[in-house]
N, C-alpha and C positions, 0 to 999 in steps of 0.2 A: 918263722924265726924260732930257732932252738934256744931255750934258756940255758944259761950256765948252770952247772951242777948245784951250786949253792942256792941259786934262785929256785931251781926245781925243788930242792929240799924244803925251802921255806913255804912254797906254794902248797906242797903236800901237808906240811905241819898245820898251816892255817886252815886248809879245807878239812883236815881231820878234826881239828879243834871245833870248827863250825858244826860239823856233823855230830860230834860227841856232845857238845853243849846245847845244840839246838838254837844257837844265838849267833849273831854277827858282832856282838859287843866284844871288843878286844879283851876286856877283863874276864869275861866268861870263856872265851876261846883259850886264853892263857891258863885259866883254872882247869879246863878240861884236858890240857896237855900234861898236867901233873908232873912238871919238871922238878928236879931236885934243887933248883935255885929259887930265889925269892920271886913271888908272883909279880911284883913290880918290875923286876929285871926282865922276865919273860914278856910282860906287857910292852915294855920299852923296846925290846928287840923286835917284836912283831910290828909295832908301830913304825919303827925305823925302816924295816924292810918293806912294809907296804907303801912307803913313800917312793920306792923305786918304780918308775913307770912300767917297766916290763913285768914286774911282779903284780902290781896293782891291776893291770889289764887282764892278766891271766886269771887272777883270783876273781875279779868281777865277772868275767865270762863264765867261769865254772860255777859260781854261786847262782848266776841267772839260769844256767842250764839245769842245775839241780833243783832250783825252786820253781821253774816253769810248770812242771806237771802238777805241783801242789796248788799253785795259783789258779791254773785252769780248772782243777777239780773244785776248788772253793767257789770259783766264779759260776761254774755250772750248778753247784748246789744252791747258791744264792739265787740264780735265775729260776731254778726249779721251785724254790720256796715262794718266790714272787708270783709265779704262774698259779700255784696252788692257792695262794691267798686271795687271788682275784675271783676264783670260783667260776662256775658256768655262766 
């Protein structure tokens, strides 16, 4: 399913904000976007648009895809640390 142009734009903004801020918290995402309007207004706009099912699903899928390698790496590092702590 192809998203409408406005939905595509909001997905790109949200994902850019997540990457720039390193957080999924909307306030941090809004702050990272550095828009010329009040932070509260940006936060409200992001929140309102994330309530759209088609936007929410695309954002979730992309966040999970971007986060998966980091989660796997941390999991491997944790497993490696447990094996070393057990010793011979």
